[in-house]
N, C-alpha and C positions, 0 to 999 in steps of 0.2 A: 753409484746407482741413483737414478732419478726416480722419485716417487711422484706419481700423478694422482691428484685428488679428483676422482670421478663423481663425487657427490654433487647433485644439482645445487645451483645457487639458490639461496633463500629468496622467495619472491619479494620484490620491492613494492610493498603495498602503498606507500606514499606516492610512488610514481604511477601505480595503477589507479589510484583515486584521481590524480590529476588527469590522466588519460580519459577516465570515465567522464569527467566534467567537460573536457575539451572536445572529445570525439563522439560522445553519446548524448550529453545533455545540451550543450550550447548549440550544436548543429541541428538539434530538434527544437530550438527556440525555448528551451528552459534556461532563462537568464536571470531570474529573480536572485539578487545577491544573497538574501537570507537562505533561500533553498540551496544554493550552491555552497554556501558556507557550512551549512549543516551536513551536506552530503560529502564535503571535503574533510569534515571533522570526525564523523562517526565511522569507525572501521567495519565495513561490511563483512570482512573476513572473520570477525568475531561472532557472527550471527548464522554461520553455516557449519555443518559437520566438519571435523578436521580434514576429512578426505576431500572436501570441496573448497578449502580455503584458497587454493591456487586459481580457482575459476570464479571467485566471488565477484569479480568485476566484469565478467563477460556480459554481452548485451542480450542475454536471454535468462529465463528463469533457472534457478539453481535448486535441484531437488534437496529437500530437507529430510526426507523419509516420512513414512506414514501417509503418503499421498499429499503432503504439503510442499510448497515451493517458496523460495525467496524470489519475488518478482524481479524482473530486469530493472536496472537503475532508472531507466526512462519512466517506468511506471510510477515509482515513488516520486520522481521529480515532477511529473505532470500532476499527480494527485496533490502534492504539497502546493504547487503553484496555483492550481484551481481553488484549493481550500482557502488560500490567503489567510492563514491563521494569525490571530492577534492575541495579546495578553488579556484582552477583554473576553476571550472565548472560554466557555466551559465545554471542553471537547470530549467526544466519545469516539473511540477508535475500535473497529473490528480488525484485529491484527491477523495477518495471513498465516502466522505460525512461527515466525523467526524472532520477533521482538524488535527487529530493525526499525520498522516504521514507528513503533512506540518511542524509541530513543530519538529518532529524528524530530518527532512532533512535540515531545514533552516540553522543551524549553521555549517553544514558540507560542504557547497558550497559557492562560491563567491557571487552568487545572485540566487534568487528563485522566479519564478512566479507559483502560484498555480491556477488551473482552475477546475471548476466543469466538469463532463462528458459532459453536454450539451454545455458549453462554448467551450470545446475542439473541438467540431464538427463545430463550426462557422468558416467561412473563415477568415484567418488572413494573414498578410503580411509575406513574406519570412523572416525567422528568423535566428539567429545564436546561438541557444541553443545547448550546447554540451552534455547534458544529459537529457533524457526523462524517467520519472518514472510514470507508470500507476498503481494505487493502485486498481487492480481488474482485472478480466479476460475479454478479448475481443475476438471477432471472427475475426476482421480485423482492421488494423490500417488505418484510413482514410487518404487520400492524403492531406487534409487540415491540419492535425496534423503533418504529416511527413514533409510538407513544411515549418514548423516553425524551423526545425532542420538544423544545420550546417552540412556540409559534414564531414563524419567520426564520427558523433554524436553517442553516445551509447544509447540503448533503453533497459529498463527492465520493464517487464509487466507480467501479467498472460495471457494465451492463452487458449481459449475454443475450443475444437474440439470433436465432437461426444459425447457431454455431460460430457467430462472430462476436468478439468482445470489443467494446467501445468504452472510452472514458465518458462519464456522464455526470451532470450536476443537477441540483434541484434545490427547492426550498419547501418548507412546510407552511402551507397557506390554508387557513380555515380548517385546520386539523388534518389535511391531506398532503402527502408528498408527491409531487410530480417530478419525474426525471427527464432531462433532455440530453440525448446523446450528442457528443461533441466531435469525436474523431475515433477511427478504428485504432486500437492499440492492443497488442498481444499481452494478455495477463492471465495469471492462474485463475481458474474458476473455483468458486466456493460451493461445493455440492450441497451444503446445508441450506442454501438459498434458492434451490431449484423449485420450479413450479410443479406441484403434484400432477402426475400424469393422469389424465382422464381415461375413461373407458373408450374403446374404439370398436366398431362393429364391422 
């Protein structure tokens, strides 16, 4: 009698990471060696629910539950490449909910503080962070968060406008942060950073 093992083969996550780099990142001009090395090293499958491990490397956002998502790999790659982190940076990260971006960024900067979107809205003392990375799309950057940044600090985020999400960069100059959209890119929206709706008549 022949026994047939019908159990599905375990996913080859190392091969999935290589495919992510070759077919998602490089073809979209994410080529910074440090960014690629981090994304080839950190296992995305460890930052999603067990039921989603097999789809951790797909080129779309992966639901985490509770309305949170792990953004598609291209989002993290573009955010990191635009951030250009260095060991001289004191970095502040608004993590999208998985902890994956925290793990990617931590070894690339001198120090890192990671906040949830809700905690990022809380009043904080004036800070000296030189880099702010927001892992998701926002409608507006709250004054409380901008106030944590040092003068000339760099900001990399997603920006939501009229239903479209874009990668955006900016700097804090004379106490104000101005953001410049760069390119359309699909990314999870962080509802905590929505602009309050005004009255309509």
